[in-house]
N, C-alpha and C positions, 0 to 999 in steps of 0.2 A: 533473919526477919528481926528485926529491931527488936528491942527489949519492948517497949511500950507495947508493940503490935502484940510480942509474944503473951503479954499477962493480958489485953483484952482477948486474944484466940482462945487463951485459956476460960478466962474468965465467961465466953459466952460459948463455949463449946456444946453445951445441953439445950442452946435456944432452938426452937421448931417454929417457923412463922405459919401460922394459917393465911393463905391468901386467896384474895377475891382476881379474875382477872375480867378484864370489860375491853373488849372489841368496840372502837367506835366507827361503824363504815355501812355508809349506803348500797353497798354491793358486796360485801364479803358473806357468806355463811358459815354453817361449822366445817364442810367441806375446805373451803376455799380459803380458811382462816390460819395461816403460817404463820403468825404473829402469834398472832393467841394460842397455837397449839406450841410454838417454838418456847414460850414463855411458862406454858404449865409444865413441859418437860424439863427445862432447865431447871425450875424448882423443886419438882420433886425429884429429879438427880441429883440436889442438893441437901435431901433431909425434909424437907418442905413439903406441905399438905395446901391442895388447892382445896379450897370450901368453896368456891362459886366460880364460874365461868358463865359469861355472857356475851352476846351479839345486841348490840343496839345500834340505831342510826344514829347519824348525825345531828340530835334533836336536843336543847339543851334541859330541857324537862324534866325528859325521861333520863339524862343522864344525872342532873341531880337529885330528882327521886331517889334513883337507885342506890347514891353515895349515900345520902339522907338516913336509907334504908341500913345502909351496912354499918355508915355510922354509929347508927345510935342500937345497932346489935355486936355480938360477942362472936359472930361467924368469921370474922375476920382479921388480921391484927396490923396487912398489909392492902393496899388495893395498888393494882398495876391494872395501868391501860394502855392503849395502842389504839393509836389516832385519832385524828383531828388535832393535832396542834400544829398545822402549815398556816396558811395565810389566805386560803379563798374563803367566800362567803359558809361554808358550809362548816368550817374549822371550828366550832365553839367550846371544845373540848376543856382548853386552859383557860378562860373566862370562868366558866362554870369550876374546876378544881380551884382554882386559886380563889373563889368565892368560901371554899367549905376549911384554906389552909388555916389555922394559928399560927402555924411556925414554918414561912418559907426555908427551902434550903437551897439557895442561890447556886451553891457549888455544882450540883448536881446538871443543871442545866449549861453553865458556863465550861464544868468537864467536858459535857457531852456533848458539847456545839467544839468543842476542842478538837477531840478526837474523830467528830465527824469530818473536820476539816483535813485531817490527816489522809480521811478516807476518800471523801468526793470533794473537796476543795470547796470554794467559794459557797456550794448549794447550804451548807452547813447554817449558813446564817437564817434559810426559810423555817429552819426548826426553833419553836418553843417550848422544847420540851422543859417540864418542872416536877420538883418533887418538894416536900414538906409534911408535914406533923399537921394533924386535923383532929377532931373529935373535943370530949370534955377530959380533961384533967386525969381522972379515973381509967377514963378506956381510949387513951389515944392512939391514932393508928398512923402509920406511912402511908403517903400517896405519891405513886412515880407515875405520871404521864410520858408516855413515850412514842414519838412518831411510827409511822405503822407500815413502815416496809420490814419485812424480817432481817436483813443485814441491819437497820438503825436499831431493833430490835434488841440481838443479838447482843451487840456492839454495847449498848446501855447495860444489859443482863451481867455479861460477863465482866466487864471492867468498872464497874461503878454500883449496881445494885447489891450482888446476889456477894464481891466480895466484904461489902459492909453492912447487911442485911439483919443479921444476927448483932453485933455490937449495936447498930441504929435503935434494936428492938429492944437490948440490953437497957439504953438511956432513954427511950421515954418510957419505960417501966418503972424509973424508979421513983 
């Protein structure tokens, strides 16, 4: 581990994220939501808390309303969505999330597509995965929008989000 990574890891060791997990799907229910279940399991296995779990249809107003509620409350520090990141007419997640972001993390989407390219090839270009910071300065929150496939969620969580989550939270709390 590089010296700087070691310093960050030590400083961030006590950070626990309170997370909201939102699945965007017109067809999934809790039993069929393997991606949402995978996100929740990985968060808990890494010592974080899932404070809210919801499945919403791909309807922009419902997502916007829930995001506004979460951004105004102290319930969650991190909002993780899955689904609705593609290019079909019903894929509205990204426009709604981007409208809430005050700071974008373009590296998240770029790295996600790069890693996806290694797994699925040119189909990776269909993903509009996005991440960033939203909320008022005193209560900023991280938001990550991932594709709905379980394989994509596992990739984003294990390679990008979980390795940096504590550090990201430490930074937005400064």
